[in-house]
C-alpha positions as CSV (number, residue, x, y, z in Angstrom):
1,X,0.0,0.0,0.0
2,X,1.3,3.4,-0.9
3,X,1.7,6.2,1.6
4,X,1.9,10.0,1.4
5,X,3.4,11.6,4.5
6,X,2.8,15.4,4.9
7,X,2.3,17.8,7.8
8,X,-0.5,19.9,6.2
9,X,-2.9,19.5,3.3
10,X,-4.5,22.5,1.7
11,X,-6.1,23.2,-1.7
12,X,-4.2,24.1,-4.8
13,X,-4.7,27.8,-4.2
14,X,-3.2,27.5,-0.8
15,X,-6.2,29.2,0.8
16,X,-8.7,26.5,1.7
17,X,-9.4,22.9,2.5
18,X,-9.1,20.0,0.1
19,X,-12.1,18.1,-1.2
20,X,-12.2,14.4,-0.4
21,X,-14.2,13.4,-3.5
22,X,-14.4,9.7,-2.6
23,X,-14.8,10.2,1.1
24,X,-12.4,9.2,3.8
25,X,-12.0,6.2,6.1
26,X,-10.3,6.1,9.6
27,X,-8.7,2.9,10.6
28,X,-9.9,1.2,13.8
29,X,-8.6,3.0,16.9
30,X,-7.9,6.3,15.0
31,X,-9.8,9.5,15.7
32,X,-10.6,12.8,13.9
33,X,-9.6,15.6,16.3
34,X,-8.9,19.3,16.3
35,X,-9.7,22.6,18.0
36,X,-12.3,23.7,15.5
37,X,-15.9,22.6,14.9
38,X,-17.5,20.0,12.7
39,X,-20.1,21.5,10.3
40,X,-22.2,19.0,8.3
41,X,-25.0,20.0,5.8
42,X,-26.1,16.4,5.2
43,X,-26.5,13.5,7.7
44,X,-24.3,12.2,10.5
45,X,-24.5,8.6,11.7
46,X,-22.7,7.7,14.9
47,X,-22.8,4.1,16.0
48,X,-20.5,4.6,19.0
49,X,-18.1,7.1,20.5
50,X,-18.3,10.6,22.0
51,X,-19.1,14.1,20.9
52,X,-17.0,16.5,23.1
53,X,-17.3,19.7,21.2
54,X,-19.8,21.4,19.0
55,X,-21.4,19.5,16.1
56,X,-23.7,21.4,13.8
57,X,-25.9,19.2,11.6
58,X,-28.2,20.7,8.9
59,X,-29.9,17.4,8.1
60,X,-30.5,14.3,10.2
61,X,-28.5,13.2,13.2
62,X,-28.8,9.5,13.9
63,X,-27.6,9.0,17.5
64,X,-27.0,5.4,18.5
65,X,-25.2,4.4,21.7
66,X,-23.3,7.7,21.7
67,X,-22.2,9.6,24.8
68,X,-22.9,13.3,24.4
69,X,-20.6,15.0,26.8
70,X,-21.8,18.5,26.1
71,X,-25.4,19.3,25.2
72,X,-27.6,18.2,22.3
73,X,-28.9,21.8,22.3
74,X,-26.1,22.6,19.9
75,X,-28.1,20.9,17.1
76,X,-30.1,23.9,16.0
77,X,-30.8,23.2,12.4
78,X,-32.2,19.7,12.2
79,X,-35.0,17.7,10.6
80,X,-35.4,14.8,13.1
81,X,-33.4,13.6,16.1
82,X,-33.3,9.9,16.9
83,X,-32.0,8.5,20.2
84,X,-31.8,4.8,19.9
85,X,-33.3,2.9,22.8
86,X,-34.4,6.2,24.5
87,X,-36.9,8.3,22.6
88,X,-37.6,10.1,19.3
89,X,-39.4,13.3,18.6
90,X,-40.3,15.5,15.7
91,X,-41.0,19.2,15.9
92,X,-41.6,19.6,19.7
93,X,-39.2,21.8,21.6
94,X,-39.7,20.0,24.9
95,X,-37.1,17.2,25.3
96,X,-38.0,14.4,27.6
97,X,-34.9,13.0,29.4
98,X,-34.4,9.9,31.5
99,X,-35.1,12.0,34.6
100,X,-38.3,13.9,34.8
101,X,-38.6,16.8,37.1
102,X,-41.5,16.7,39.6
103,X,-43.5,19.3,41.6
104,X,-44.7,18.5,45.2
105,X,-48.2,19.7,46.1
106,X,-49.5,19.7,49.6
107,X,-53.2,19.6,49.1
108,X,-55.9,18.8,46.5
109,X,-55.0,21.1,43.5
110,X,-52.0,20.4,41.3
111,X,-50.9,23.2,39.0
112,X,-48.3,22.3,36.3
113,X,-46.9,24.4,33.5
114,X,-46.2,22.4,30.3
115,X,-42.7,23.5,29.2
116,X,-39.3,22.0,28.7
117,X,-37.8,23.5,31.8
118,X,-40.8,22.9,34.0
119,X,-42.4,19.9,35.6
120,X,-44.9,17.6,34.1
121,X,-45.3,15.3,37.2
122,X,-47.2,16.3,40.3
123,X,-46.7,14.6,43.7
124,X,-49.7,15.3,45.9
125,X,-49.1,14.7,49.6
126,X,-51.6,14.8,52.4
127,X,-54.7,15.3,50.2
128,X,-58.0,15.8,52.0
129,X,-60.0,15.0,48.9
130,X,-59.7,14.0,45.2
131,X,-57.2,15.9,43.1
132,X,-57.8,18.5,40.4
133,X,-54.9,18.8,37.9
134,X,-54.5,22.2,36.1
135,X,-52.0,22.2,33.2
136,X,-51.2,25.5,31.6
137,X,-48.6,26.7,29.1
138,X,-49.7,24.2,26.4
139,X,-48.9,25.8,23.0
140,X,-51.9,26.9,21.0
141,X,-50.5,27.5,17.6
142,X,-50.2,25.7,14.3
143,X,-46.6,24.8,15.2
144,X,-48.0,22.4,17.8
145,X,-50.5,20.8,15.4
146,X,-50.7,16.9,15.6
147,X,-48.9,16.7,18.9
148,X,-49.6,14.7,22.0
149,X,-48.8,15.8,25.6
150,X,-48.2,13.7,28.7
151,X,-48.3,14.4,32.4
152,X,-48.8,12.5,35.6
153,X,-50.1,12.7,39.1
154,X,-48.7,10.7,42.0
155,X,-51.0,10.7,45.0
156,X,-49.8,9.9,48.5
157,X,-53.0,8.8,50.3
158,X,-53.0,9.1,54.1
159,X,-55.9,7.0,55.5
160,X,-58.3,7.4,52.6
161,X,-57.7,6.4,49.0
162,X,-57.5,9.6,46.8
163,X,-57.3,10.0,43.1
164,X,-57.1,12.7,40.4
165,X,-60.6,13.0,39.0
166,X,-60.5,16.3,37.1
167,X,-58.1,17.6,34.4
168,X,-58.1,21.2,33.0
169,X,-55.9,22.0,30.0
170,X,-55.2,25.8,29.7
171,X,-58.4,26.3,31.7
172,X,-60.5,24.0,29.6
173,X,-62.2,21.2,31.6
174,X,-61.6,17.8,30.0
175,X,-63.6,14.6,30.4
176,X,-61.1,11.9,31.2
177,X,-61.4,8.7,29.2
178,X,-60.3,6.0,31.6
179,X,-58.7,2.7,30.8
180,X,-61.3,0.0,31.3
181,X,-64.1,2.4,30.4
182,X,-64.7,4.1,33.7
183,X,-62.8,5.5,36.7
184,X,-64.1,2.6,38.8
185,X,-62.6,0.1,36.5
186,X,-59.3,2.0,36.2
187,X,-59.0,2.1,40.0
188,X,-59.9,-1.6,40.5
189,X,-57.2,-3.3,42.5
190,X,-54.6,-0.5,42.4
191,X,-55.7,2.0,45.0
192,X,-54.3,2.2,48.5
193,X,-55.4,4.0,51.7
194,X,-51.8,4.5,52.9
195,X,-49.4,4.6,50.0
196,X,-48.9,5.9,46.5
197,X,-51.1,5.7,43.3
198,X,-49.7,6.8,40.0
199,X,-52.0,8.3,37.4
200,X,-50.7,8.9,33.9
201,X,-52.5,11.1,31.4
202,X,-52.1,11.5,27.6
203,X,-53.6,14.4,25.7
204,X,-54.2,13.6,22.1
205,X,-54.9,16.4,19.5
206,X,-57.7,14.5,17.6
207,X,-58.4,17.0,14.9
208,X,-54.8,18.1,14.1
209,X,-55.2,21.7,15.2
210,X,-53.6,23.1,18.3
211,X,-55.4,26.4,18.2
212,X,-57.3,25.4,21.4
213,X,-57.0,22.7,24.0
214,X,-60.7,22.0,23.3
215,X,-59.4,19.8,20.5
216,X,-57.6,17.4,22.9
217,X,-58.9,14.1,24.2
218,X,-57.5,13.1,27.6
219,X,-56.9,9.4,28.4
220,X,-56.1,8.3,31.9
221,X,-54.4,5.1,33.3
222,X,-54.0,4.2,36.9
223,X,-51.2,2.1,38.3
224,X,-49.9,1.5,41.7
225,X,-51.4,0.7,45.0
226,X,-47.8,1.1,46.3
227,X,-48.0,0.8,50.0
C-alpha cells in the first residue's frame, strides 16, 4: 500500500481545505480531532463514540449508543433527532430525558406548566379530597398541530384512598377517558389508603389543530397501590 506523508494538506490555491471526492476512512482505533468545529449539511450517523465539542448538523442526526458529553442543544438546524433505545421526537421543543422533574403539592390542587424547563409530574401529599390537575402553558398555535402531551399525578394517600378526578388544559375542563371504560374500572385493585397511586394522562390532539385545547382528548391510566 502506498503512503503519502505530509504535515499539512490545503487546496491548490493554498487558501482553503481539500475536497475528499471519494470520502475518507479512519482505521480502527484512530480518531478525527482538532480545535475547530465540525459542520455538516447532510446527515451524520454515529454508531458509538463521543461528541465532546460542537457539532452542527443541517440534516438528520442518527444517535445510536453515543455519549454526548456537552449538550444536544447545539443541534439547532435539524430535521429529526433519533436517540436509539431512549426516545424520538419531531418538531416539539420539549425534550424528555431519562429523569423527569416533579412538583410537590401539599393539598388537592396540582398546578403544572407544560414546558421543557418545567415539571410535568405532580406529587400530591396529604390530600384531604380528590385531586384536580390544572395544566397551563400548552402551546396553542399551528406549530403544535398533531402533537400529544403527557403528564402524571402521583397521589400519596394518608388514611383514605384519593385519586385525580379532574383535568383542565389551559383552563378548559376535559372529560377523562379512563382505561377500562370508567374510573371505577381504572382504579380496581390498584388504590391504597396509605401509599402511592400513579395516574398517567395523555392528551391527544384529535383534529390536528392546536389552536385550542378543546381539540384534545385526555386518556387516563391508573397504576400503583404502592403501600
